[in-house]
N, C-alpha and C positions, 0 to 999 in steps of 0.2 A: 264247490268241490275242488279237490287238489289238482293243481296243474304244475308240470315241470317247465320251468323257464329260467333263463338267465337275463334278467331284466337290467336295463340301464336305470340306475337309481341314484339317490344322493346320500352321501355320508352324513348321518345324523349327528353323531358324536365321535370324538376321538378320546379314548380313555387310556390313562397311563397304566403300566404294569409294574407293580412294586418290585424294585430290585433289578429291572431290566433297562439296559442302556440302548439296545438296538431295536427293540420291538415295542409295539403298542397295539391297542385294540381299536378297530374301526367298527362302529355300530351302524348296521343297516336294518331298518325295521326294528326288531328287537334281537336280531342275531348279532353275535360278536365274532369278528374274525381277526386273527393276529396278522399284522402288517409290519413291514419295516418302518421304523420311526421316520417321520418327515415325508413319507411317500404321499399322503393325502392330508387334506385340510377339511374341516367341517364345511358342508355345502358342496363339496366337489362331486361331480358326476363320476360314477364308476359302474362296472358290471359286476353284479353279485352272482357268483357261481355256487349253487347250493350243494348240499350233501347229495350223494348218489349220482353226481355228475361224472361222466366218463370223458376225459379230455384227450384230444389228439396229441401225438408226440411233439409236433411242432409248437403247439401252445404250451405244453409242459416245459419245453426247452426255453421258450420265450419268457416264461415266468420264473425261470431258475428253480424249477421244482423236480428236476430229474432224479428218479429214485426215491422221492420223498412222499409220494402219494400212496394210497392203499390198493389192495388187490394184487393178484399174481403178476399182472403187467404193470404194476405201479402207476396206474393212470386214473384211479377212482378217488373222488373226494369223500372223505369221511371225517367225522368229528374227532378232534384230538385235544389233549390238554397240554398247554405250555406254560411253564412258570405258574402253575396252579390255576390257569384261566382256561375255560372251555372255549375252544375256537371251532366255529361251525361255518363251513363254506370258505371260498376264496374271493378276493376283491381284485378285479382287473382294471387297469388304468384306462381312463378316457381323457383325451386332450381337448380343451375348449379354447378357441382363439379369441382375440380381442373383439371380434364381431359377434361372439356368442355361439359360433358354430362348433359343435362337438364331433370329434372323430375318434375312431378306434382302429388300432393296428390289427390287420387281419392276415391270414395265411396268404403267401408263404413268408410274410414278415420281412419283406425287403423294404428299402427306404420309402418307396412310393405306395406301398400297400396299406392304404387307409380307406375307411368307409365312413360317410357321414351318418350319424345316429341321433336319435332324439330320446329324451327322458321317457321312461316307461316301455321302451321298445324291448322285445325279446330278441336277443342276438345269438341264441344258442346255435341255430343252424349256420349262421355266418361264421362262427368260430369253430364249427365242427364238433360241438359238444352234444352228447346224447345222454339219456338217463340209463343208469345201470339196471338191467333186467336179469335176474338170476334165472337159470334154467329150471323150469318147473319139474319136479320129480313125478314119476309115473303115478304114484298113489293120489296125486292131485289132478290128474288128467283123466280123460275118458272119451267115450263116443258122444258126439254133440250133434245138434241140428240148429238151424237158423229160425229162431222164434221171431226175430225182428226187434230192432232197438226200442220200439214203442212198448214192447211187452217185457222188458227187463229194466234194470236200474244200473246206471253208471254212478258209482259211489266211491267217494274218498273224502278226507277231511284235511283242511289246511292247518298248518301249524300256527299257533297263536303269535309266534314271533314274527310271522309274515304280516299279520294284521293285528298289531298290538292295541289299536284304539277302538276296535269293534265292540268289545264287551264293555258294558256300562257299570261304572262303580256303583254298587248298591243294589243292582237288579238281582232278582232271585234266580239262582242257577242251580243246576245239579252237576256234580263231578262224578262220573263213573270210571271205573278202572278200565284202562285200555289193556286188553289181553294180547299176548304175543302168540297168535295162532294164524288161521287163515279165514278170510271172509267167506261167508256162505249166505246166499240168498235163496229163499223159497217163496213162491208166489201162487196166488190163485187168480186165474184169468176169468173174465166174464164169458158166458156161454157163446157170445157172438164171435169171440176170438179163439175158439177151440181149433186145434189142429188135429184132424182125425187120423193122421198117420202115426200118432204116438199114443201109447197107453197112458192113462191118466193125463189126457191131453190138455187139461186146464190147470195142471199142477206143474209149475216150472221150478227147476233147481239150477243154480248157476254159481260160478266163482266170481271174484271181482273182475278178472280179465275177460271171462266169457260174457258176463253181464254187460260190460262196456260195449262189446261188439254185437250184442243182441243175440248171443248164442246161449243154448241151454244144454244140459246133460239129458240124454235119452233115458227113459225108464226101462232100460234093458238089463239083462243079466250081466252084461259086460261091465256095467257101472255099479253094480250093487256092492262091490268090494272097495270102491274108492272112498276116500276119507269123508266126503260130504254126505253121501247116502248113509254111510255107517253111523256118523254122528247124529244125523237127523232121525234115523230109525231108533237109535239108542235113547234119544231124548223123548221119544214118543210123539214128537210134533208131526212127523210125516203121516203117521197113521191117523192122527186126529184131523189133519187137513184133508185127508182122503174122505173121511166122513163128512167134513164140512162141505165138500164138493157136491154131495147129494142134496144139499138144502140151500146152498148159497145162491144169491140172485144179484151179485155185485154188478154194477154198471161200469166200473173201472177196475183195473188190476189192483191187487192188494198184496204187498210184499212184506215178509218178515225177514229181517237182516240180522245176522249174528256172527259169532266167532266160533270156529271149530278149533279146539286146543287140546293139549295133552301130550303124552309121550309119543315122540316120532313126528309130530307135526312141525314144530320148530325147535330151536335149541333150548328154549325154556319150556320144561315139560310139566311144571306145576305138581310134581311129586306123585303123579298118577300113572298107572300102567294102561289106563283107558283114555279114549278120546271122549270129548264132551262138546255140547253146543249150548251157547248162551246168547240170548237176544240182546241187541243194543239199539235197534231202531225198527220202526214200522212205517212204511211208506205206502201211499195210495196214489193212483193215477197213471196216466200214460206219460212216457218220456217227453219232457218239455213242459209238462204241467203236473209234476209230481209234488206232493206235499207230505211232510212228516206229521205223524200223529203225536200230539203233546205227550210228554213223559208220563204224566199221571194216568192218562187214558191207556197208553201202551202197557203200563204196569198192571192195570186192571185186566187187560186182555191176556197178558201172560199168566196171571194168577188163575184166571178162568180156564185157560188152556193147560195149566199145570206144567209150564216150561219156565226155566230159570232165566233171569236177566243177568247181565254183567253187574258186578257189585257196585252198589251206590256208596260212595265215600264221603259225600258232603252234599247238603242241601241248605241254602241260605243265601245271604247277600254276597255278591261278588266283590272280591278285592284281589288285586294281583298277589299280595302277600299270602293270602289264604290259598290261592291257586298254586303257588310255588311250594307251599308247605305240603300239599297233597300230591304234587307231581312225583317226588322221589319217595323212596322207602321200599318196603317189601310188599309182594303181592298178598292179596287176601283171599284168593280162591281156594288154595290147598288147605288152609286152616293151620298150616305149620310154617308159613313164610319161608318156603324153600327157594323161591326165586326173587330177584329184584323186581321192582315194578317197572313195566314199560313206561307208564305215564298215565294220564288221565284224559278223558273227553269232557269238554265243558259246553253246556247248552243252557239257554234260558228255559225256565219252566213254561213260559209263555212264548211259543214259537214266533220268531220274527225274521225279517230279511232286511239286508242292506244292499245298496247298489253294487259296491265294490266286491262283495263276497257272495251274495245270494243268501241262502239260509245261514243263520248264525249258529254255527257249531264248529268248534275248534279243538285241536289237540295240543297238549303240553307234554313233551317228552323228557324223561329224566336223563340227566347227564350220565348217571351210572349205566343206564341201558345203552346209550350211544357209545360209551367208552368200553363196554364189556369186551373181554378177550375170549379166545377159544374158537371152536368150530361154530361160528355164529351163522344164522340163517335169517333171510329177510324175504321169504316167499310171500306173495300177496294172497 
């Protein structure tokens, strides 16, 4: 699952920029970041500061970036294009002495303000860097209760550029379209986990942020107008799950995860005046031992329940080239290609796990989406 971190890592490659005398590209993982020429060499340790990082003024000044970052306070890292090259994130210098000890300059950046660091360490807190969290609008909030983290899902997907070697060339995968909306989880709990204080007390509904904390929306009149209940009711899924509750004998929680999208949800509205819900994953189990249902089985379940899944763009052998071909382009939801595509989600048709990531599921985000202008929104 996705984590925000500013890790000490190694520069994998230095790439030239055509026609540029003063800048070049540092490659970290599969991310590329514009740097001053000669600042780093291949194999150097550095701190990679990702997109959505909010930097303190002292660090911004230290890096010579005053007035050059995004956001109203000019302190947020965002993807940019320089000399035709997509630059994602920032690279901060690390000093390694002859004995192999690595140090990093830290606030208040006086001559003796250095701290010893090691490869792989997350130094975000040391540098005073936090993740940008937009203020959640009222239509995405509501009355909540504490169901407990065991009975919800903490869900996010890492970028393939962070883990470029996890997908195996030739393995069968599916690419589904990543929709620009808001995460919505709905689950059925076992009878033994019912909470008698709440109507439909075995049916839980949560946003991404609430689910991570173990919180759920109450089934109260106050919440019936929020975007999650409206979309679930419109899709018919909520009513069908209420019927399932009468017969279900699950021994572990069962969660349907999807995207609520449409006009007013985010800046990409998909040409509709209505909001809608589409499923992208089904998860079962308690937190700490949750497993995803394979794509083919999830597809059958959705067909039987009469709910739509996010669009399938490709199924077949994985190659990086095919992935990049499908990452950009226009969305396929509206039927009229009214928006650019946010990107794709890639997962093997046979579920598997790896030590460094956990479940193998990754996202590939289009440059056009990252660089779009206007009144953009990034609610979760």
